[in-house]
TORKOL-4160 file (C-alpha; in steps of 0.2 Angstrom, whole numbers, padded with zeros to 4 digits, m for minus):
169
<pt num="1" X="m0181" Y="m0354" Z="m0247"/>
<pt num="2" X="m0187" Y="m0370" Z="m0254"/>
<pt num="3" X="m0201" Y="m0381" Z="m0246"/>
<pt num="4" X="m0187" Y="m0394" Z="m0244"/>
<pt num="5" X="m0176" Y="m0383" Z="m0234"/>
<pt num="6" X="m0191" Y="m0377" Z="m0223"/>
<pt num="7" X="m0196" Y="m0395" Z="m0219"/>
<pt num="8" X="m0178" Y="m0400" Z="m0215"/>
<pt num="9" X="m0176" Y="m0384" Z="m0204"/>
<pt num="10" X="m0192" Y="m0385" Z="m0194"/>
<pt num="11" X="m0198" Y="m0403" Z="m0195"/>
<pt num="12" X="m0191" Y="m0408" Z="m0177"/>
<pt num="13" X="m0197" Y="m0392" Z="m0170"/>
<pt num="14" X="m0215" Y="m0395" Z="m0176"/>
<pt num="15" X="m0215" Y="m0414" Z="m0171"/>
<pt num="16" X="m0209" Y="m0409" Z="m0153"/>
<pt num="17" X="m0221" Y="m0396" Z="m0151"/>
<pt num="18" X="m0236" Y="m0407" Z="m0157"/>
<pt num="19" X="m0230" Y="m0420" Z="m0146"/>
<pt num="20" X="m0231" Y="m0408" Z="m0131"/>
<pt num="21" X="m0249" Y="m0406" Z="m0135"/>
<pt num="22" X="m0255" Y="m0424" Z="m0138"/>
<pt num="23" X="m0241" Y="m0435" Z="m0130"/>
<pt num="24" X="m0243" Y="m0448" Z="m0143"/>
<pt num="25" X="m0230" Y="m0450" Z="m0156"/>
<pt num="26" X="m0242" Y="m0456" Z="m0170"/>
<pt num="27" X="m0254" Y="m0442" Z="m0167"/>
<pt num="28" X="m0239" Y="m0429" Z="m0167"/>
<pt num="29" X="m0233" Y="m0437" Z="m0183"/>
<pt num="30" X="m0251" Y="m0435" Z="m0191"/>
<pt num="31" X="m0251" Y="m0417" Z="m0184"/>
<pt num="32" X="m0234" Y="m0413" Z="m0191"/>
<pt num="33" X="m0239" Y="m0420" Z="m0209"/>
<pt num="34" X="m0254" Y="m0409" Z="m0208"/>
<pt num="35" X="m0244" Y="m0394" Z="m0203"/>
<pt num="36" X="m0232" Y="m0396" Z="m0218"/>
<pt num="37" X="m0246" Y="m0399" Z="m0230"/>
<pt num="38" X="m0253" Y="m0382" Z="m0224"/>
<pt num="39" X="m0236" Y="m0374" Z="m0225"/>
<pt num="40" X="m0234" Y="m0380" Z="m0243"/>
<pt num="41" X="m0251" Y="m0375" Z="m0248"/>
<pt num="42" X="m0250" Y="m0357" Z="m0240"/>
<pt num="43" X="m0231" Y="m0353" Z="m0242"/>
<pt num="44" X="m0235" Y="m0341" Z="m0256"/>
<pt num="45" X="m0248" Y="m0332" Z="m0244"/>
<pt num="46" X="m0235" Y="m0330" Z="m0230"/>
<pt num="47" X="m0235" Y="m0311" Z="m0228"/>
<pt num="48" X="m0218" Y="m0310" Z="m0218"/>
<pt num="49" X="m0226" Y="m0300" Z="m0204"/>
<pt num="50" X="m0217" Y="m0312" Z="m0192"/>
<pt num="51" X="m0203" Y="m0324" Z="m0195"/>
<pt num="52" X="m0206" Y="m0341" Z="m0204"/>
<pt num="53" X="m0202" Y="m0350" Z="m0188"/>
<pt num="54" X="m0216" Y="m0340" Z="m0179"/>
<pt num="55" X="m0228" Y="m0343" Z="m0193"/>
<pt num="56" X="m0225" Y="m0362" Z="m0192"/>
<pt num="57" X="m0227" Y="m0362" Z="m0173"/>
<pt num="58" X="m0243" Y="m0354" Z="m0175"/>
<pt num="59" X="m0249" Y="m0366" Z="m0188"/>
<pt num="60" X="m0243" Y="m0381" Z="m0177"/>
<pt num="61" X="m0252" Y="m0375" Z="m0162"/>
<pt num="62" X="m0268" Y="m0372" Z="m0172"/>
<pt num="63" X="m0266" Y="m0389" Z="m0180"/>
<pt num="64" X="m0263" Y="m0398" Z="m0163"/>
<pt num="65" X="m0278" Y="m0389" Z="m0154"/>
<pt num="66" X="m0289" Y="m0393" Z="m0169"/>
<pt num="67" X="m0283" Y="m0411" Z="m0168"/>
<pt num="68" X="m0287" Y="m0412" Z="m0149"/>
<pt num="69" X="m0304" Y="m0404" Z="m0153"/>
<pt num="70" X="m0308" Y="m0417" Z="m0166"/>
<pt num="71" X="m0302" Y="m0431" Z="m0156"/>
<pt num="72" X="m0313" Y="m0425" Z="m0142"/>
<pt num="73" X="m0328" Y="m0423" Z="m0153"/>
<pt num="74" X="m0326" Y="m0442" Z="m0159"/>
<pt num="75" X="m0325" Y="m0447" Z="m0141"/>
<pt num="76" X="m0341" Y="m0438" Z="m0137"/>
<pt num="77" X="m0349" Y="m0446" Z="m0151"/>
<pt num="78" X="m0343" Y="m0463" Z="m0145"/>
<pt num="79" X="m0350" Y="m0460" Z="m0128"/>
<pt num="80" X="m0367" Y="m0454" Z="m0134"/>
<pt num="81" X="m0368" Y="m0470" Z="m0145"/>
<pt num="82" X="m0363" Y="m0481" Z="m0130"/>
<pt num="83" X="m0376" Y="m0474" Z="m0119"/>
<pt num="84" X="m0390" Y="m0473" Z="m0133"/>
<pt num="85" X="m0387" Y="m0490" Z="m0141"/>
<pt num="86" X="m0384" Y="m0507" Z="m0135"/>
<pt num="87" X="m0369" Y="m0517" Z="m0127"/>
<pt num="88" X="m0363" Y="m0521" Z="m0145"/>
<pt num="89" X="m0351" Y="m0507" Z="m0145"/>
<pt num="90" X="m0333" Y="m0512" Z="m0139"/>
<pt num="91" X="m0327" Y="m0506" Z="m0123"/>
<pt num="92" X="m0317" Y="m0489" Z="m0123"/>
<pt num="93" X="m0300" Y="m0489" Z="m0115"/>
<pt num="94" X="m0291" Y="m0473" Z="m0110"/>
<pt num="95" X="m0276" Y="m0468" Z="m0122"/>
<pt num="96" X="m0260" Y="m0473" Z="m0113"/>
<pt num="97" X="m0246" Y="m0460" Z="m0111"/>
<pt num="98" X="m0233" Y="m0463" Z="m0124"/>
<pt num="99" X="m0221" Y="m0449" Z="m0125"/>
<pt num="100" X="m0203" Y="m0455" Z="m0131"/>
<pt num="101" X="m0188" Y="m0449" Z="m0122"/>
<pt num="102" X="m0198" Y="m0451" Z="m0105"/>
<pt num="103" X="m0190" Y="m0464" Z="m0093"/>
<pt num="104" X="m0201" Y="m0478" Z="m0086"/>
<pt num="105" X="m0200" Y="m0471" Z="m0069"/>
<pt num="106" X="m0205" Y="m0453" Z="m0075"/>
<pt num="107" X="m0220" Y="m0459" Z="m0086"/>
<pt num="108" X="m0233" Y="m0459" Z="m0072"/>
<pt num="109" X="m0228" Y="m0441" Z="m0065"/>
<pt num="110" X="m0226" Y="m0434" Z="m0083"/>
<pt num="111" X="m0243" Y="m0442" Z="m0087"/>
<pt num="112" X="m0251" Y="m0433" Z="m0072"/>
<pt num="113" X="m0243" Y="m0417" Z="m0077"/>
<pt num="114" X="m0248" Y="m0418" Z="m0096"/>
<pt num="115" X="m0265" Y="m0424" Z="m0090"/>
<pt num="116" X="m0267" Y="m0408" Z="m0080"/>
<pt num="117" X="m0260" Y="m0397" Z="m0094"/>
<pt num="118" X="m0272" Y="m0404" Z="m0106"/>
<pt num="119" X="m0286" Y="m0399" Z="m0095"/>
<pt num="120" X="m0282" Y="m0381" Z="m0097"/>
<pt num="121" X="m0290" Y="m0369" Z="m0108"/>
<pt num="122" X="m0281" Y="m0368" Z="m0125"/>
<pt num="123" X="m0272" Y="m0351" Z="m0122"/>
<pt num="124" X="m0266" Y="m0357" Z="m0104"/>
<pt num="125" X="m0261" Y="m0373" Z="m0112"/>
<pt num="126" X="m0251" Y="m0365" Z="m0125"/>
<pt num="127" X="m0243" Y="m0352" Z="m0114"/>
<pt num="128" X="m0237" Y="m0367" Z="m0102"/>
<pt num="129" X="m0230" Y="m0376" Z="m0116"/>
<pt num="130" X="m0221" Y="m0363" Z="m0125"/>
<pt num="131" X="m0214" Y="m0355" Z="m0109"/>
<pt num="132" X="m0209" Y="m0369" Z="m0099"/>
<pt num="133" X="m0208" Y="m0385" Z="m0110"/>
<pt num="134" X="m0201" Y="m0376" Z="m0126"/>
<pt num="135" X="m0193" Y="m0363" Z="m0115"/>
<pt num="136" X="m0197" Y="m0348" Z="m0126"/>
<pt num="137" X="m0195" Y="m0331" Z="m0119"/>
<pt num="138" X="m0210" Y="m0321" Z="m0114"/>
<pt num="139" X="m0208" Y="m0310" Z="m0131"/>
<pt num="140" X="m0206" Y="m0325" Z="m0142"/>
<pt num="141" X="m0221" Y="m0333" Z="m0134"/>
<pt num="142" X="m0232" Y="m0317" Z="m0135"/>
<pt num="143" X="m0227" Y="m0315" Z="m0153"/>
<pt num="144" X="m0231" Y="m0333" Z="m0157"/>
<pt num="145" X="m0249" Y="m0332" Z="m0148"/>
<pt num="146" X="m0252" Y="m0315" Z="m0156"/>
<pt num="147" X="m0255" Y="m0307" Z="m0140"/>
<pt num="148" X="m0245" Y="m0293" Z="m0129"/>
<pt num="149" X="m0232" Y="m0298" Z="m0116"/>
<pt num="150" X="m0244" Y="m0291" Z="m0102"/>
<pt num="151" X="m0258" Y="m0302" Z="m0109"/>
<pt num="152" X="m0247" Y="m0317" Z="m0109"/>
<pt num="153" X="m0241" Y="m0313" Z="m0091"/>
<pt num="154" X="m0259" Y="m0313" Z="m0086"/>
<pt num="155" X="m0264" Y="m0330" Z="m0095"/>
<pt num="156" X="m0248" Y="m0338" Z="m0088"/>
<pt num="157" X="m0252" Y="m0333" Z="m0071"/>
<pt num="158" X="m0269" Y="m0340" Z="m0072"/>
<pt num="159" X="m0263" Y="m0356" Z="m0080"/>
<pt num="160" X="m0250" Y="m0358" Z="m0065"/>
<pt num="161" X="m0264" Y="m0357" Z="m0053"/>
<pt num="162" X="m0276" Y="m0368" Z="m0062"/>
<pt num="163" X="m0262" Y="m0381" Z="m0065"/>
<pt num="164" X="m0257" Y="m0381" Z="m0046"/>
<pt num="165" X="m0276" Y="m0384" Z="m0042"/>
<pt num="166" X="m0277" Y="m0398" Z="m0054"/>
<pt num="167" X="m0262" Y="m0406" Z="m0048"/>
<pt num="168" X="m0266" Y="m0404" Z="m0030"/>
<pt num="169" X="m0282" Y="m0414" Z="m0031"/>
C-alpha cells in the first residue's frame, strides 16, 4: 500500500480524531500533518502486530496528547513571564471553541462538555473520545489504547464519574 493510498484512506479519520482532542480546526490540521509525517517516516518500521488503522489511531492520539502538553507548557511559560515581568506583555485571552459542524445553539453546550473532557487524565480522555465520540467498540478501543478490555472498562467507569463531577459543578 502506497503512502498516498494510506493518506487518502485515513486523512479524515485522523483529522476528526485530532479535532476531538483540540476542538480547533487549525490545531487539528497541524496534528494531522504531524501524524502523516510520522506515518511516512515510520511506515517501514510498522510491524503489523495490529491493523494499519489501529497503528494510525495510536499515532494520532499520541500526537494530539503531545500537542496539548506542548500548548499547556507554552501557556505555563507565558503565565510565569506575566507574573515575573512587567505589564508590557500582551493580555491573554482564552481559546474560543471552534469545532466545525457544531451549530451555534450547541456551541456553548459542546464547549462545556469538551472543556470537561479536556480536564480528564489522558487515558480517561482517550477512552471517552474513542468509545462515545468515535463510537468504537470496547475491543477496538482497548486495542488502540494497548490495554485489556477489563482495564478499559475500569478507566471508562472512572472517566464517567469524573466527567459527571466536572459537568455538575
